N, C-alpha and C positions, 0 to 999 in steps of 0.2 A: 847401332845409329850410325848413316853412313856420312863421308866427311865433309865439308861443308864445301862447295867450288868456289874460288875466285874468280869474280867476272875480270874477263880477259882483256874487255873491251878500257876496265877503267886501270888495270894494272898496269897498261902500255901508256897511260896518261900521268898517273901519278905516282910518288914515291913516298915510301913513308920515312921523315926524321931520327936519329937517335933519340929525340926528344918527343918522340911520338907525334909532331904535327907533319900536315899533308903539303907535300911539295907539288908545283904544276906547274909546265911550262907558260909563258903568257901567250897569248892570241895575237894572230897577226907577223907572225915571222916567218913564214912559209916562202913567199915571194914575194915580186912589184915591192923592191927597196929602191929601186931607182927612185920611187914617187914620195918615197918617206925623207923626212930631216934624218941628220946624222943623228941629232939629238934623242928623235923617235927611236931609231937603230940600236942606238944606244942603250935606252934604255928596256928594249925587247929582250938583250942578250941573256938578262938573268931570270934565274927562279923563280915563282912568287909563293908566298903561302897561302894553301887557302884558308878561307873565314872560317872561324870556332863551329858556327851554324851548319855548313856545307860537310865542315870535314867531319863531322859526325855520319854522316849519310853517306862519303864516300868510307869511312871505314867498315861498315857493313857490308861495302863491295871486295873489300879488301881484307879475309880473314884474319891476316899475318897483321892487321895495322893496329 
């Protein structure tokens, strides 16, 4: 049986943590920072953990997850 291919779009967007959770960047942090408050920009800095239900779907796309 052939190897399972990684979904490349998902691989670019998500990373698997050591404990097996899925990490993702927050949306809205690419451009138009002038119009966003300092508080909002600060919140957008760090990565977020994907919800458990969604994480199950993403792990199907990432065979190493």
